[in-house]
Each structure stands twice: as C-alpha cells, then as structure tokens.
C-alpha positions as CSV (number, residue, x, y, z in Angstrom):
1,I,88.0,-133.7,30.7
2,E,84.8,-134.3,28.6
3,L,82.8,-131.4,27.3
4,H,79.3,-131.9,25.9
5,K,77.5,-129.1,24.1
6,E,73.9,-129.5,23.0
7,G,71.5,-127.2,21.2
8,V,71.7,-125.7,17.7
9,I,75.3,-126.8,17.6
10,T,76.2,-130.2,19.2
11,S,79.6,-131.5,20.1
12,H,81.4,-133.9,22.4
13,M,85.1,-133.1,23.0
14,I,87.5,-135.2,25.0
15,F,90.6,-133.6,26.5
16,E,93.1,-136.4,27.5
17,E,96.7,-135.4,27.9
18,R,99.0,-136.5,25.1
19,K,96.2,-138.1,23.1
20,K,94.0,-137.2,20.1
21,H,90.3,-137.8,20.0
22,L,88.0,-137.4,17.0
23,S,84.4,-136.4,17.1
24,V,81.6,-134.9,15.1
25,Y,80.7,-131.2,15.4
26,K,77.1,-130.9,14.3
27,T,75.8,-127.5,13.0
28,P,72.6,-126.5,11.0
29,Y,74.8,-126.2,8.0
30,G,76.3,-129.7,8.1
31,D,78.6,-131.8,10.2
32,M,82.4,-131.5,10.6
33,C,84.9,-134.0,11.8
34,I,87.1,-132.4,14.5
35,G,90.2,-133.6,16.2
36,V,91.3,-132.5,19.6
37,E,95.0,-133.2,20.4
38,T,95.5,-132.3,24.0
39,K,99.0,-131.2,25.0
40,K,98.5,-130.6,28.7
41,V,95.8,-130.9,31.4
42,I,96.0,-129.1,34.7
43,C,93.6,-129.8,37.6
44,T,93.7,-127.9,40.9
45,R,91.5,-128.2,43.9
46,T,91.1,-126.2,47.1
47,D,88.4,-126.4,49.7
48,D,86.0,-124.2,47.7
49,R,87.1,-124.4,44.1
50,I,88.2,-126.8,41.3
51,G,90.1,-125.5,38.4
52,L,90.6,-127.3,35.1
53,I,92.9,-126.1,32.2
54,A,93.5,-127.9,28.9
55,D,95.9,-126.8,26.2
56,Y,95.1,-128.4,22.8
57,A,95.4,-128.3,19.1
58,L,92.1,-128.3,17.1
59,E,91.8,-129.9,13.7
60,L,88.9,-129.5,11.3
61,D,88.4,-132.1,8.7
62,G,92.0,-133.4,9.2
63,E,93.8,-130.0,9.0
64,K,95.3,-128.1,11.9
65,H,93.1,-125.1,12.6
66,S,94.3,-123.6,15.9
67,E,96.2,-123.9,19.2
68,S,93.7,-123.3,22.0
69,R,93.1,-123.4,25.7
70,I,89.9,-124.1,27.7
71,E,89.7,-123.0,31.4
72,I,86.9,-124.2,33.7
73,G,86.3,-123.0,37.2
74,I,83.9,-124.6,39.6
75,E,83.2,-122.9,42.9
76,F,81.4,-124.5,45.8
77,I,78.9,-122.4,47.7
C-alpha cells in the first residue's frame, strides 16, 4: 500500500508487510525522517468493496514513536 499526502504537510508512506521504509515528512516547520515498519497487511475484496488494513510501527528521526493502524475502504457505486 502506498499513501501520498500533498498540501501544507506532504508525505509518501509505503506499507509493505515485514519491511521498513524510510521517507520524509514535510511540514511548514521543517522536515522529519519517518520510518514505517509494517507488521501486517490485510486486503479483502467483495463485488462492491475493497478493504485495506495495515498494522505498523512509526519511527520519527530514528526513534520508535507509536504502534498504529490504517484502514482504507473503497466502495464501488
């Protein structure tokens, strides 16, 4: 899973199971190096919906910051 965020805060995060990816988190106050170490990725699909879940550890400037989860649901109309 790749997540791109653009605007006042810009980031590009990659969630790949059992891998760690580093990227830059850009803010008006300065840039931070973030690490995303993905523990698990779950993808489900039905006829009208795709569901994505990623459990990951977030690092800021090389130090563990949090255990997190992102959930994305896409519905077809």
